[in-house]
C-alpha positions as CSV (number, residue, x, y, z in Angstrom):
1,M,6.3,-30.0,12.4
2,K,10.0,-29.1,12.4
3,L,9.8,-27.6,9.0
4,K,6.7,-25.6,10.0
5,K,8.6,-24.3,13.1
6,F,11.5,-23.4,10.8
7,V,9.3,-21.5,8.3
8,E,7.4,-19.7,11.1
9,H,10.4,-18.9,13.1
10,P,11.0,-15.1,13.6
11,L,14.7,-15.4,12.5
12,F,13.5,-16.9,9.1
13,T,11.0,-14.1,8.7
14,R,13.7,-11.5,9.5
15,F,16.1,-13.2,7.0
16,I,13.4,-13.0,4.2
17,L,12.8,-9.3,5.1
18,A,16.5,-8.6,4.9
19,V,16.7,-10.2,1.5
20,I,13.7,-8.1,0.3
21,L,15.4,-4.9,1.5
22,I,18.7,-5.9,-0.2
23,N,16.7,-6.6,-3.4
24,A,15.1,-3.1,-3.1
25,V,18.6,-1.5,-2.8
26,Q,19.8,-3.6,-5.7
27,I,16.9,-2.5,-7.9
28,G,17.5,1.1,-7.0
29,F,21.2,1.1,-7.9
30,G,20.3,-0.9,-11.0
31,T,18.4,2.1,-12.4
32,D,21.7,3.9,-12.8
33,A,23.1,2.9,-16.2
34,S,26.7,3.7,-15.3
35,I,26.7,1.6,-12.1
36,Y,24.8,-1.3,-13.7
37,E,27.2,-1.5,-16.7
38,R,30.2,-1.4,-14.4
39,Y,28.9,-4.2,-12.1
40,E,26.6,-6.0,-14.5
41,S,27.8,-9.5,-13.5
42,L,27.3,-8.7,-9.8
43,F,23.8,-7.4,-10.4
44,I,22.8,-10.5,-12.4
45,G,24.4,-12.9,-9.9
46,L,22.7,-11.2,-6.9
47,D,19.4,-11.2,-8.7
48,L,19.6,-14.9,-9.4
49,L,20.6,-15.6,-5.7
50,I,17.7,-13.5,-4.4
51,L,15.2,-15.2,-6.8
52,A,16.6,-18.6,-5.6
53,I,16.0,-17.7,-2.0
54,F,12.5,-16.6,-2.7
55,T,11.8,-19.8,-4.6
56,V,13.1,-21.9,-1.8
57,E,10.9,-19.9,0.7
58,I,7.8,-20.5,-1.5
59,V,8.5,-24.2,-1.9
60,L,9.0,-24.7,1.8
61,K,5.7,-22.9,2.5
62,L,3.9,-25.0,-0.1
63,I,5.2,-28.2,1.6
64,V,4.2,-27.0,5.0
65,Y,0.8,-25.5,4.3
66,R,-0.2,-27.3,1.0
67,K,-3.7,-26.3,0.0
68,Q,-4.0,-23.9,2.9
69,F,-1.2,-21.8,1.3
70,F,-3.5,-20.4,-1.4
71,K,-6.2,-19.4,1.1
72,D,-4.1,-16.5,2.2
73,G,-4.2,-13.6,-0.3
74,W,-0.6,-12.5,0.7
75,N,0.7,-16.0,-0.1
76,V,-0.9,-15.9,-3.5
77,F,0.6,-12.5,-4.1
78,D,4.1,-13.8,-3.2
79,F,3.6,-16.9,-5.3
80,V,2.6,-14.9,-8.4
81,I,5.6,-12.6,-8.1
82,V,8.2,-15.3,-7.6
83,F,6.6,-17.8,-10.1
84,G,6.2,-15.0,-12.7
85,S,9.9,-14.0,-12.3
86,I,11.0,-17.6,-12.9
87,V,8.8,-18.1,-15.9
88,L,9.7,-14.8,-17.6
89,Y,13.5,-15.0,-16.8
90,N,15.6,-14.7,-20.0
91,T,12.5,-14.1,-22.2
92,H,11.7,-11.3,-24.5
93,L,9.2,-9.9,-22.0
94,V,11.8,-7.8,-20.3
95,G,9.3,-5.0,-19.4
96,V,7.0,-7.4,-17.5
97,L,10.0,-9.0,-15.7
98,R,11.2,-5.5,-14.6
99,I,7.8,-4.8,-13.2
100,L,7.8,-8.1,-11.3
101,R,11.3,-7.3,-9.9
102,V,10.0,-4.0,-8.6
103,L,6.9,-5.7,-7.1
104,R,9.2,-7.9,-5.1
105,V,9.8,-4.9,-2.9
106,L,6.0,-5.0,-2.0
107,R,6.6,-8.4,-0.4
108,T,7.8,-6.3,2.6
109,I,4.1,-5.8,3.3
110,S,3.4,-9.6,3.4
111,V,6.3,-10.2,5.8
112,V,5.6,-7.4,8.3
113,P,2.4,-8.0,10.2
114,S,1.8,-4.3,11.0
115,L,2.0,-3.4,7.3
116,R,-0.4,-6.2,6.5
117,R,-2.9,-4.8,9.0
118,L,-2.5,-1.3,7.6
119,T,-3.0,-2.5,4.1
120,A,-6.1,-4.6,5.1
121,A,-7.5,-1.5,6.8
122,L,-7.0,0.4,3.6
123,F,-8.9,-2.2,1.6
124,M,-11.6,-2.3,4.2
125,A,-12.1,1.4,3.8
126,I,-12.6,1.2,0.0
127,P,-16.5,1.2,0.3
128,A,-16.4,4.2,2.5
129,I,-13.8,5.9,0.3
130,G,-16.1,5.3,-2.7
131,S,-18.9,7.1,-0.9
132,V,-16.6,9.9,0.1
133,T,-15.3,10.1,-3.5
134,I,-18.9,10.6,-4.8
135,L,-19.4,13.3,-2.2
136,M,-16.2,14.9,-3.3
137,G,-17.3,14.7,-6.9
138,I,-20.5,16.6,-6.1
139,V,-18.6,19.3,-4.2
140,F,-16.1,19.6,-7.1
141,Y,-19.0,19.9,-9.6
142,V,-20.9,22.5,-7.6
143,Y,-17.8,24.7,-7.1
144,A,-16.7,24.2,-10.8
145,V,-20.1,25.5,-12.0
146,I,-19.9,28.5,-9.6
147,G,-16.3,29.2,-10.6
148,T,-17.1,29.1,-14.3
149,S,-20.1,31.4,-13.9
150,F,-18.3,34.1,-11.9
151,F,-14.6,33.8,-12.9
152,G,-14.7,32.5,-16.4
153,E,-14.3,35.9,-18.0
154,I,-11.6,37.1,-15.6
155,T,-9.3,34.1,-15.9
156,P,-10.5,32.0,-18.9
157,E,-7.3,29.8,-18.6
158,Y,-8.4,28.6,-15.2
159,F,-12.2,28.9,-15.2
160,G,-13.0,29.1,-19.0
161,N,-15.2,26.0,-18.9
162,I,-16.3,23.4,-16.4
163,G,-13.5,21.1,-17.3
164,L,-10.8,23.7,-16.7
165,S,-12.6,24.8,-13.6
166,A,-12.5,21.2,-12.2
167,L,-8.8,20.9,-13.1
168,T,-8.1,24.3,-11.4
169,L,-10.0,23.2,-8.3
170,F,-7.9,20.0,-8.2
171,Q,-4.8,22.2,-8.1
172,V,-6.4,24.2,-5.3
173,F,-7.3,20.9,-3.6
174,T,-3.6,19.8,-3.6
175,L,-2.7,23.3,-2.1
176,E,0.1,23.6,-4.7
177,S,0.7,27.2,-5.8
178,W,-3.0,28.0,-5.7
179,A,-2.6,31.4,-3.9
180,S,-0.1,33.1,-6.2
181,G,-1.1,31.3,-9.4
182,V,-4.9,31.1,-9.2
183,F,-6.3,33.1,-6.3
184,R,-4.4,36.5,-6.4
185,P,-5.4,37.5,-10.0
186,I,-9.1,36.7,-9.3
187,F,-9.0,38.4,-5.9
188,A,-7.6,41.6,-7.5
189,E,-10.9,41.7,-9.6
190,V,-13.4,40.1,-7.3
191,V,-12.9,40.8,-3.6
192,W,-15.4,38.2,-2.3
193,S,-13.6,35.4,-4.2
194,W,-11.6,34.6,-1.0
195,F,-14.7,33.1,0.5
196,Y,-15.1,30.8,-2.6
197,F,-11.5,29.5,-2.3
198,V,-11.4,29.3,1.5
199,S,-14.7,27.5,1.7
200,F,-13.7,25.0,-1.0
201,I,-10.4,24.2,0.8
202,I,-12.1,23.7,4.1
203,V,-14.8,21.5,2.7
204,S,-12.6,19.4,0.3
205,T,-9.2,19.3,1.9
206,F,-9.8,19.4,5.6
207,I,-13.2,17.8,6.0
208,I,-13.4,15.2,3.2
209,L,-9.8,14.0,3.5
210,N,-10.2,13.7,7.3
211,L,-13.2,11.4,6.6
212,I,-11.0,9.1,4.5
213,V,-8.1,9.1,7.0
214,G,-10.5,8.6,9.9
215,E,-12.1,5.5,8.2
216,I,-8.7,4.0,7.6
217,V,-7.5,4.6,11.2
218,N,-10.8,3.2,12.5
219,N,-10.4,0.0,10.5
220,A,-6.7,-0.3,11.5
221,Q,-7.7,0.0,15.2
222,K,-10.4,-2.8,14.7
223,L,-7.9,-5.1,13.1
224,S,-5.3,-4.4,15.8
225,E,-7.9,-5.2,18.5
226,H,-8.9,-8.3,16.6
227,S,-5.3,-9.5,16.3
228,E,-4.7,-8.9,20.0
229,Q,-7.8,-10.9,20.9
230,E,-6.7,-13.8,18.7
231,S,-3.2,-13.7,20.4
232,E,-4.9,-13.7,23.8
233,D,-7.1,-16.7,22.8
234,T,-4.1,-18.5,21.5
235,R,-2.2,-18.0,24.8
236,K,-5.2,-19.3,26.8
237,I,-5.5,-22.4,24.6
238,M,-1.7,-23.0,25.0
239,N,-1.9,-22.6,28.7
240,E,-4.9,-25.1,28.9
241,L,-3.0,-27.6,26.7
242,N,0.1,-27.3,29.0
243,E,-2.1,-27.8,32.0
244,L,-3.7,-30.9,30.4
245,K,-0.2,-32.3,29.6
246,R,0.9,-31.8,33.2
247,M,-2.3,-33.6,34.5
248,I,-1.7,-36.5,32.1
249,K,1.9,-36.7,33.1
250,K,1.0,-36.9,36.8
251,E,-1.6,-39.6,36.2
252,N,0.9,-41.7,34.3
253,E,3.4,-41.4,37.2
């Protein structure tokens, strides 16, 4: 029980989060060849120390939770990253080890509860995002066919065929240089083309993206309410247990 309290203590969690952030800064500076070569021994020593701290953390959690440890997906994620880093250390699979080192930064999500809820909301929204993606594909296809039919001869580099049209519409969808690069040459030849581009932006960028964002926000709100309800239930149970302890103590006296 003492070990469990130690592992679940907020100070321990903050310490692990600080180590993760230090690891992130170290990885960032390590991408600069001049800095890495100058302080190579320091980078290697710090990396070993951080890996040792993560290993001790995982071992402590395995001792405390045992089989229950692997029932949490975030624990499995942490275990794979740390265990993979240990196994691949000083092997010829340097590329995989570098990926695992970078993935250690993602452990920030598993440590911070709010990030876990947000990530869970994102995964919960995947079915809805799939449906929205299909709807977006239909919209892209319809507008690509229209664009190829009407603007293919004017700007063949943008609307020469349905593939180019779809790629051009994706550029318009990102709102990156679409007005000067794509819209203006066509608008000079076809006046009503403004309706084509404006309607596509309204449908694809504003409406469809808002559907995705709205679904994610809705799921995040549900998870937050569920977490608050669980906290409230836990507080009630603890209060009842404390009351029961007091009653038992009075009877013994």
